[in-house]
N, C-alpha and C positions, 0 to 999 in steps of 0.2 A: 504494500500500500504506500502511496506517496502523498504526503501532506505539503501544501503550500500555505505558508503563514505570512500575512502582511501586517506591518505596522509602520508608522512613519519614522521610527527610530530603530536602528539595528538591535537585535535581542542582546548582543554582547557589547553594546555601545560603551566605549571607554570613559565617556563623560557622564554616564549613568543618567542620561536624559530619559524622559518618557514616563516617569513616576511608576505607579503600580502596574500599569499596563505592560510596560517593558519587563518588569519583574515577573509578571505572570507568564509572558511569552518565553522568557528565559527559562523558567521552571518547566514549561511545556516542552521546549526543545531539549532540555537536559533529560527529561523523562523519556522522550521518544528515542533519543540517542542511546541511553543506557539500559532501557527496559524493553525495547521493541526492535524489530528488524526493518521498520519503515524507513523509506527515504524521506528526507526533509529538505524543503526549499524555503528559504526565508528571503523576503523582499522588503526593502525599505525605500521611502521616497519623501521628497519635500525638503531635504536638507542639503543635498549635493547640487551645487550650481557652479559651472565652469565659466571663468571669466574670459576665456579665449574662445573655446568651441561652445557656442550656445545651442547646438543641436540637441534634440531630445534623444536619449539613448538609455539602454539598460546595461550596466556593466557588472560583470561578476566580481565579487570581492572576497577577501580573506575573512575567515572567522575562526573561532576557537575550536571548531570541530572539522578540520580539513579531512576530506574523504568520507565523512558521514553527513555533513550538511553542506548544501550548495547555497551560497548567499549572493544576493544581487542588490544593487542600488540603482534606482532610477535617477538619472542625471538630467538636470534642467526641466524638472516637472513644471507644468504651467501653474500648479497649485502648490503654494509654499506651506510648510508645516512649522509648528503645530497649528491647529485649526484657527486660532485667533489671528494668525498672520495672513489668513486667506479670508478674513471677515469681509463680506460684501463683494468678494471677487467674482467676476463673471466666469472665470476659468474653471470654477467648480463643475460646470457642465460642459466644458470644452471636449469636443470629440475629435479634434485634429490629430491627437496622439493615440487614439484608440486602435488604429491599425497596427501601430508599433507594439502596443500591449498585447494584442491578439497574436501577432507574429511571435512574440516572446513566449506566450503560453503554449502555442503550438510546437515550439522548438523543444519543450520539456518532455514531450511524449505524454503518455497517460498520466493523469493526475486524479487521484481519488477524492481528495478533500481540499477545498480552497477556503481558508478561514480568514476573513478580514477582521482583525482585532481593532481596527478603526478604519475610517475612510478619509482621515486627514492625510494631506500630502499628495493625493491623487484626484483626478477628475472622478466624480461619482459614477459616470457611465462605465468606469472600469469594472463595476460589478457585473457587467455583461460578459460573463465567463462562458456561459453555455454555447455561445455562438461558435466557439472554438473547441471547447471541451464539453460536449453534450452530456457525457456520462459522469462528470464531476459533481460532487455534492458541495454546494456553495452555502457558507454560513456567514452572517454578519453578527459579530459579538458586540453587544452594547456595553462596553466598558465606560462609555460616556454617551452624551446625547447628540453628537455631531450630526447625524442624519436629519435631526429636526431642530437643531440649534447651532447656528454658525459660531456662537461663542463657546460651544461644547457643553456647558454645564448648567444651562437654564438659570443663570445668575445675572440679574439685571443691574447694570451700572455699579457693579461692585458693592451693592447695598442690600439687595433683596431677592428672594426667590421669584422666578418668573412663572407665576401661576397662569398668567394670561398675557400673550404677546400682542393682543389687540390687532389681530390680522396683520402682523408684521410691523405695525406703526412703531411699537416700542423698540424694535430691533434697530431702527434707523438712528437712535440715540443711545444705544446700549453701552458702547465702549466709551470710557472716560477719555481715552487718548486715541487720536487718529492713527489708524494703521498706515504705515509708510512702506509699501511693498518694495520700492527701490532700495531703501535703507536695509530692509531685511535681506533682500537679494545680495547686496554688497557684503553684508556680514557673512552670509553663507559662502560667498566667493572667496573672501579673505581666509575663512576657515579651511577651505579646500586647498588653497595655495600653500598655507602653512603646513598642513598635514602631508601634502605631496612633497614638501621640502624636507620632510622627516621631523618636523616639530610636533612633539606629542601634545595633545590637548591637556594632558595632566601636568605639563611642565611649566616652569616660570616664564620661559621665553614666549610660549604661546599666549599666556595671559598678558605679558608685557606688550606684545605686538598688538593685541586688541585694545589695550589702554592707549597706545599711541594712535591707533586707528580712530578711537573714540574722540581723542583730542582734535585730530585733523578734521573729523566730521563736524565737531562743535564749531571749530574755526570757520569752516565753510558755511555753516548755518548763520553765523554772525555776519559774515561777509554778504550773504544773501539778504539778510535783513537790512543791512546798510544800503545795499543797492536799491531795495524797495523804498527806503526812506528818502534817498536822493531823488528817485523817480517821482514819488508821490508828494513830497513836501517841498523840497528845494526847487525843483523844476516845475512843481505844480502841474504835473502831467500824470495821467493814470499809469499804473504799473503795467508792464507787458503781461499778457494773459498767463504766460507760463510761470510768472513770479507772483501773481496775485494769490492772496489767501482766499480759499473757497471752502465752503461747508462740504464735508464729505458726502452728505446726503443730497446735495443739490448738483444739478448739471453734470451727472455722471452718465457715461455711455456704457451700458451693460448689455451683454448678450445672454439671454435667458431662453430656456427651452419652451417649446409649445407642445401641447399634446399631439401625438402622431400615432396612427394605428400600429406602426412597427417600432419606431425609435423616437427619441426626443431630439429635435433639431435646434441648434442655437439660432436665435434671432436677436435683433437689436431693439432695445427699449430705452428711450430717452426719459430719464427721471428729472422732472422739473419742479417737484414739490415734495413735501414730507409725505403726503398721501401716496404719491407714486413710489417713493422709496419704501413705504410700507408694503405696497403691492409687490415690490421686488422680493422682499424677504418672505412674504406669504407664499409667493410663487416658489421660492427656493425650498421652503419646507414641504410644500405639496409635491413638487416634482422629485425631490430627493427621496421622500417616503414612497412615492409611486415606483421609483426605480428599485429600491430595496425590496418592496413588497413583490414586485414582479420577478426579480432576478434571483433572490435568495431562496434557497430551499428551506432554510430554517433561520430564524432570528433568535439569537441566544441572549437571554437576560441574566445578568449576574445576581439578581434577586427578584423576589415576587414584586417588590415595590417598583423596580425598574420596568418590569413588564406592564404594570398599571400605568406608569407615567408615559411610557412610549406608546402604548395603545391609545391613550387619551389624546395623543398628538399625531395620530395618523398611521402608525406602523401596524401591520397586520397582526391582530391578536391571535388569529387561528394558526399562524406560522411561528408565533413566539413561544419559546420553551425555556423553562427555568434550568439554568446550568450554573450553580455556584462555582466560583473559580477554585481550582485546586492550588494548594500551597504546600511547600515542603515542611512548613512549621507544623502542619497537622500531624506529621509523623513524629514530632518531638513532644507531643502532648503527654504530660505526666499528671494523671488525675490526682495524685497525692499532693500536687502543688496548688490545687484549687483552694481559693479562700472561702471558708465557710462561716467565719466570724471575724469581727473587727480585731485588728492587731492590738489596739488599745480601746477598751470599752468606752463608749461615749465620744470617741474621736474618730474622724474619718480621713484617711489618707487617699488622695486621688492622683491619677496620672493622666497627663495630656501629652500625646506624641504626634509628631508630624510637622505641620507648617503653621506658622503664626499668621493665618489668613482669616479674613472675615467670613468667606464662604465655608471654611472648615469649622467656624464657630469659636475661634480663639478670642476674638474681640467680644463676642457675646458672653463668653465665660468670664472674662475680666470685668466687663460691665456689671454682670450679675453679682459677682463677689464684692465689688466696690459698693453696691447698694444694699448689702446684707448687714444685719445688725451684728454688733461685736460679739454678743453672747454665742451665736452660732459660728461666726467667723473664727473665733478664738479656738474652736475645736476642729478646725479644718487644716489639713496639710495638702500641699500641691507640689507634685513633681512634674516638671516640664522638660520634655525632650524635643527641642525645636531650636533652629537657628534664629538668633536675634537679628532683626533687620530694621527695627524701628526704635530709635533712641527715646522717643516719647513713651513707648510701651515699656521700655526698661525702667524709666522713672516711675511709671504707674505700678509696676511689679514691686519695686523697692518700697513704695508707700504701702502697698498691700501687705508686704511681708511683716510690717510692724503691727498689723492688726490680726494676722492669721497665726496659727500655731507655727507654721513654717512654710517657706517656698524654696524649693531646690530647682535651679535652672541648669540644665545640661545643654550646652550650645551645639546640638546635633549629636548623633549616636550611630553606631554600627549595629547590625542585627545581632551579632554574638554578644553584645553588651547588654541586651535586654534583660536577661535573668538577674543580673546584678543591679541594673537600674530600677527594676520593678520590685526588688526585695523590700518587703515591709509595706507595699502599697495594697490598699483594700479593693479599690475599684478603678476601672479605666473610664475615661470620659471621651465620648464621641458626640460633641454638641453641634453637629453639622447643621448649617442653615440652608444648604442646597440638597437636592435629591442625590446625594453621594451614592454611587452605584453599589459598591461594597469595598470600603477602604481596607487596604492591606493592614494598616496599623490596628484596626479593630480585630481582625483575625489573629494578629500576633499577640495582642493583649489577652484574648481569650485563651490562646494556646499556652500562655504563661500563667494561666490560672485566675485571671481577673474577671469578675462580672463586669458588665458594661452598663453605664448610664448613657443613654442615647436620646437624641431627639426623635420625633416621629417622622423624620424625613430620611430617605435613603435606605440602604439594605442592612446597615449594621444592627438595627433594631431586631432583625429576624434571627440573629445569632442567639438571642435570649428566648426564642420561642414565643410563647403567647403571654409572658409575664409583663403586664403593663406597669408594675410597680417601679420598673427601671427606665421607663420611657416618659419624656416630658414633651409638651407642645413646643415646637421649634423656636418660636419667637417670644415665648413667655418666660421672662426671667424669674418671676415669682413661682411658676410651676417647676422650673428647674431647681430652684432652691428648696422647694417643698420636697422633691425627691431626695436631695442630699440630706435635708434635715431628718427625714424619716429613717434614712440609713444610719446617720450618726446617733440618733436617739434609740436605735434598736427596734423601731416599729416594723421595719422590713429587714429580714435576715439576708445576708449574702448567700446563704445556703438555698434560699428560694430561687435564685437565678438558675441554678444547675438543674432544678426539677424539670424545667421546660427547655433548657438550652439544646440547640441542635448539634449534631456531630459535625465537627469540622471536616472538610473534604480534602483528602490528600490527593496527590497527583495520580495515583492508580485509580482511585474512585472517579476522579474527574475525567481521565482518559476513557474509561469505560462508559461514562455518561455521554461524552461527546460522540464516540463512535456509534453508540446505540441511537442517538438522536439523528445523526447523519444517515444511518441505514434506514431508519423508519421514515425519514422525511422524503427519501427518494430524490430525484432531480427534477427541477422545474421543467427542464427541457423535455425529459421523458414524459412527464405528466401532461405537457401541452402537445406532445407529438401525436 
């Protein structure tokens, strides 16, 4: 059997980009290599851009499993990665490179399973696999919501969950900072030049080169502003069109697909108003969902909640199947490490791991603690495993530490450090404010014996089964503190979590689930034949 796995970043990326999705794919590739005889093909796209040869091509690359895994990189993809870098891009429906993709697929010979772990970094029509490989089983795995959200995580203006995009109108003003495709392209080109010159992304020289590049770019921007000032103020003449500041949602030339009996064909649409920009994003969701629904044999959801969210936004509920991600940490579970009671009666020690981001709920967590009465706060400890990137947040945590029992901040961590980091911790916190599909850190904390206190968004809540005592309303700080207070006071026992907790999925269980789903789904091509 031959697997083709796609992600925007290589599974063995030395820069460790791609978050939990890359970790998942790395685990899957490792399992296929060490526990099966299957052939593996890994494809990445959206990061490789050549400053000299701008032609679209697919290059074979080296990987950590030579002879067992064939890896490829799409060079000069019309769609940049990650998804936010292609926000509003007309190229997401570009079909000019589709013949090259089809030629590549055909050159591989028989392929049994094609799994898109994301659609970022490629034109969405690349899901049209059956035209070349009619017998392949095609899956789109929803590790995020890119097929129905160009910002990928249904998180509006870095402030709130996108429960309603108002027919695309809200998308037009979703990003706080304008995407500059040219600057992203240049950064990717510089990276390729450095790596081809033998400069490692992990080395000091690589980082120094980017620092110099950043300064040159900043100087160029300042020079451009000066030219505009001279043109507009000193000479009292309008700036040339190519120098004028324009709103990204106005006066954009966009090629969008229109419904077609056989394929989607790109056409031009001139957006001249916010309403028209909204139409563009509404059209993007509808057409992307239509392509996935038509071409995928199975749509894989990382949690039941993901299936609900995706189905409500146009993805085919009948084709959507639950497939909890497999992790290696599931093999490391030691039930004897499970917390059944508080380490110190009357006091609660909590752990937050991951990123200090608003959508992950870190700011919500700090806001809630700051508003809590000292009587409860003095009985709470907090262990934070996350890199500090906000000086103001550092000051806020210092102020909080004087009111709480203790705050321990670890500025980032490695996986093998978790048992030591979580020693003495009673519960893990996953206060996500977006519909986080299924965070790796949630699985890692459960594997290390921690019950989870989670919001009612995303898939982490499902790890605790049906026990609502550990779940709070996502945006409700008082409800969050109510859950913590009941745990600290002993009204809710840590032991209650394990009564309904689900079994973590290891890679063997996940592999069997995947292959069963692909076999039972059949191929869309065969079904339509």
